[in-house]
Kinemage of the C-alpha trace (Angstrom):
@kinemage 1
@onewidth
@group {chain A} dominant
@subgroup {mainchain}
@vectorlist {calphas} color= white
{ca met a 1} P 4.110 64.536 89.920
{ca ala a 2} L 1.496 65.493 87.471
{ca met a 3} L -2.402 64.664 88.604
{ca val a 4} L -5.409 63.617 86.545
{ca his a 5} L -8.444 66.085 87.192
{ca arg a 6} L -11.050 63.509 86.920
{ca glu a 7} L -14.656 65.209 88.462
{ca his a 8} L -16.066 62.010 89.917
{ca thr a 9} L -19.628 62.799 88.831
{ca ala a 10} L -22.892 61.710 91.222
{ca his a 11} L -20.947 62.073 94.389
{ca glu a 12} L -23.771 63.044 97.094
{ca his a 13} L -21.763 61.835 100.375
{ca ala a 14} L -19.450 65.196 101.829
{ca his a 15} L -16.650 63.904 102.882
{ca gly a 16} L -15.080 65.188 106.278
{ca glu a 17} L -14.285 64.285 109.937
{ca gly a 18} L -16.667 61.814 111.505
{ca cys a 19} L -17.872 61.038 107.436
{ca gly a 20} L -16.732 57.085 107.801
{ca his a 21} L -14.083 57.117 105.171
{ca val a 22} L -10.778 56.983 106.122
{ca ala a 23} L -8.957 59.940 105.567
{ca val a 24} L -5.410 59.879 103.702
{ca pro a 25} L -2.816 63.177 104.156
{ca his a 26} L -1.666 63.750 100.112
{ca gly a 27} L 0.380 66.917 99.667
{ca asp a 28} L -1.614 69.942 100.688
{ca his a 29} L -4.901 68.088 100.639
{ca leu a 30} L -6.840 65.229 102.068
{ca asp a 31} L -7.463 62.011 99.893
{ca tyr a 32} L -10.767 60.234 101.127
{ca val a 33} L -11.079 56.463 100.899
{ca his a 34} L -14.266 55.903 98.871
{ca asp a 35} L -15.598 52.781 97.139
{ca gly a 36} L -11.813 51.406 96.492
{ca his a 37} L -10.352 54.897 95.710
{ca leu a 38} L -9.275 57.967 96.504
{ca his a 39} L -11.244 61.231 96.511
{ca arg a 40} L -10.298 64.770 96.950
{ca ala a 41} L -12.908 67.894 97.257
{ca his a 42} L -12.095 70.191 94.824
{ca asp a 43} L -14.451 73.252 94.771
{ca glu a 44} L -17.974 72.063 94.697
{ca his a 45} L -17.336 68.714 93.586
{ca tyr a 46} L -14.643 65.730 94.058
{ca asp a 47} L -11.893 64.807 91.806
{ca glu a 48} L -10.538 60.844 91.670
{ca cys a 49} L -7.303 61.403 92.980
{ca glu a 50} L -4.862 59.923 90.590
{ca gln a 51} L -1.476 60.332 89.179
{ca asp a 52} L -1.345 60.380 85.601
{ca glu a 53} L 2.467 59.149 85.083
{ca his a 54} L 4.743 56.735 86.797
{ca val a 55} L 7.072 57.696 89.838
{ca ala a 56} L 8.854 55.740 91.955
{ca his a 57} L 10.102 55.636 95.008
{ca asp a 58} L 13.472 55.780 95.169
{ca gly a 59} L 15.619 54.228 97.907
{ca his a 60} L 12.863 52.626 100.366
{ca glu a 61} L 14.293 49.697 101.950
{ca his a 62} L 11.291 49.481 104.489
{ca val a 63} L 8.694 46.368 103.116
{ca his a 64} L 5.275 47.194 103.715
{ca gly a 65} L 2.699 44.446 104.476
{ca glu a 66} L 0.758 43.018 106.783
{ca gly a 67} L 1.663 44.269 110.614
{ca cys a 68} L 4.587 46.578 109.020
{ca gly a 69} L 2.944 49.807 111.363
{ca his a 70} L 1.905 51.847 108.418
{ca val a 71} L -1.831 52.143 107.624
{ca ala a 72} L -3.098 49.835 104.419
{ca val a 73} L -5.405 51.828 102.155
{ca pro a 74} L -7.542 49.397 99.074
{ca his a 75} L -6.838 50.933 96.284
{ca gly a 76} L -8.332 49.392 92.876
{ca asp a 77} L -6.643 46.087 92.539
{ca his a 78} L -3.724 46.374 94.987
{ca val a 79} L -3.429 48.191 98.923
{ca asp a 80} L -1.575 51.317 99.262
{ca tyr a 81} L 0.643 52.191 102.922
{ca ile a 82} L 0.684 55.451 104.487
{ca his a 83} L 4.274 55.980 104.528
{ca glu a 84} L 6.179 59.810 105.991
{ca gly a 85} L 2.621 61.319 104.326
{ca his a 86} L 2.375 59.912 101.496
{ca arg a 87} L 0.836 56.779 99.484
{ca his a 88} L 3.386 53.817 98.937
{ca ala a 89} L 2.139 51.041 96.219
{ca val a 90} L 3.977 47.992 95.381
{ca his a 91} L 5.020 47.603 92.100
{ca gly a 92} L 7.599 44.996 90.631
{ca asp a 93} L 10.735 45.118 92.994
{ca his a 94} L 9.884 48.919 94.213
{ca tyr a 95} L 7.322 51.029 95.460
{ca asp a 96} L 5.829 54.084 93.564
{ca glu a 97} L 4.950 56.798 94.843
{ca his a 98} L 1.085 57.374 94.434
């Protein structure tokens, strides 16, 4: 899954434990939910943590929504759900990996 390396400029806030933003496990790092998007620490700056391709999550039988038991994370114009250590987003009749 290819990720875009797009630096989030003018980011003066330091993310970390107790910073007030939701931390989301994402592969080998943590993303932080901030202003409707996700940031990850990278060297001396933060990157936007977004995929650059569409990756469907196959075989996903659970239906995400209010009260489903998974953490909901606002992400742009939709909501991602933290499930099995990664984020899922509804896309048509399936879920995408985010």
